[in-house]
Each structure stands twice: as structure tokens, then as C-alpha cells.
C-alpha positions as CSV (number, residue, x, y, z in Angstrom):
1,M,4.8,4.1,-8.8
2,N,8.5,3.9,-7.6
3,V,8.6,3.0,-3.8
4,E,11.7,5.0,-3.2
5,H,10.0,7.8,-4.7
6,E,6.3,7.0,-2.4
7,V,8.3,6.9,0.9
8,E,10.3,10.2,0.3
9,L,6.8,11.9,-0.4
10,L,5.7,9.9,3.0
11,V,8.7,11.6,4.9
12,E,7.7,15.0,3.6
13,E,4.3,14.5,4.5
14,I,5.0,13.4,8.1
15,K,6.7,16.2,8.4
16,R,3.9,18.7,7.4
17,L,1.4,17.3,9.6
18,G,2.9,15.5,12.5
19,T,4.5,17.4,15.3
20,E,8.3,17.0,17.2
21,G,8.0,15.2,20.2
22,G,10.2,15.4,23.5
23,D,12.8,12.9,22.1
24,G,13.4,15.3,19.0
25,K,11.3,12.9,16.4
26,V,8.5,14.0,14.4
27,R,5.2,11.8,14.5
28,V,2.1,11.8,13.6
29,K,-1.1,9.5,14.6
30,F,-2.0,7.4,11.3
31,G,-6.1,8.9,11.8
32,V,-4.3,12.1,10.5
33,L,-2.3,10.7,7.7
34,F,-5.2,8.8,6.9
35,N,-7.5,11.0,6.7
36,D,-5.8,14.3,5.0
37,T,-7.1,15.0,1.6
38,R,-3.4,15.7,0.4
39,C,-2.1,11.9,1.0
40,A,-5.6,10.5,0.1
41,N,-4.2,12.1,-3.6
42,L,-0.5,11.5,-3.4
43,F,-0.7,7.9,-2.4
44,E,-2.4,4.7,-3.9
45,A,-1.8,2.7,-1.0
46,L,-0.9,4.6,2.1
47,V,-0.8,1.5,4.4
48,G,1.8,-0.3,1.5
49,T,4.1,2.7,1.8
50,L,4.1,2.8,5.4
51,R,4.8,-0.9,5.4
52,A,7.8,-0.2,3.2
53,A,9.1,2.4,5.2
54,K,9.1,0.5,8.1
55,R,11.0,-1.8,6.7
56,K,13.7,0.3,5.6
57,K,13.5,2.1,9.6
58,I,12.6,5.5,8.1
59,V,9.3,5.1,10.1
60,N,8.5,3.5,12.9
61,F,4.8,2.3,14.6
62,E,3.5,-0.4,16.3
63,G,1.8,-3.4,14.8
64,E,2.7,-4.8,11.3
65,L,-0.3,-3.2,9.9
66,L,-2.5,-0.5,10.2
67,L,-6.2,-0.1,9.7
68,Q,-8.5,3.0,9.5
69,G,-10.5,3.6,12.7
70,V,-9.0,0.9,14.6
71,H,-5.5,2.2,14.1
72,D,-6.4,6.2,14.1
73,N,-4.5,7.0,17.5
74,V,-1.4,4.8,17.3
75,D,1.5,7.2,16.1
76,V,3.8,7.2,13.0
77,I,7.3,8.3,14.3
78,L,10.0,9.6,11.8
79,L,13.1,7.7,12.5
80,K,15.2,9.5,9.7
81,E,14.9,11.6,6.6
């Protein structure tokens, strides 16, 4: 699948599932994204899509790699749409 397209879908899902923080940026917990049925059907490799979006400075999160269970409470922050 096209990485650009997957990143666009990721942005839409973060906006759908996330909430706006005090800084005006939308954020969602990794566990919420990972466990969402729609996201599971959309993304073959959610972690890879997140890493690609982070490299493009579209999202930010702590660390390099997010793992289910271990990083469920890590915020994925939408930097730009």
C-alpha cells in the first residue's frame, strides 16, 4: 500500500479517536489506536505507519517503536494535518 495514503488515513483516525489537549494538538493513546477495530482493518502495519508519520514530522511519540501492551499509555500526538 502507498505510505503517503496510509499516513493520511492515520491522521484521520487520530482525529476520530483522539482529543484536543491544552496545547491545541490532538492526541490519542497508542493502545486506543491499536485496539480500535477500524484501525485494525485499515492498517496492515500500524507501527510501521506510525514510524513513517513520525519521520515526516506529522506525529510524535516517545521512543522509536511502540509495542502493544508495553506502550498502550503512550500519547501519539498529531503535529500537523
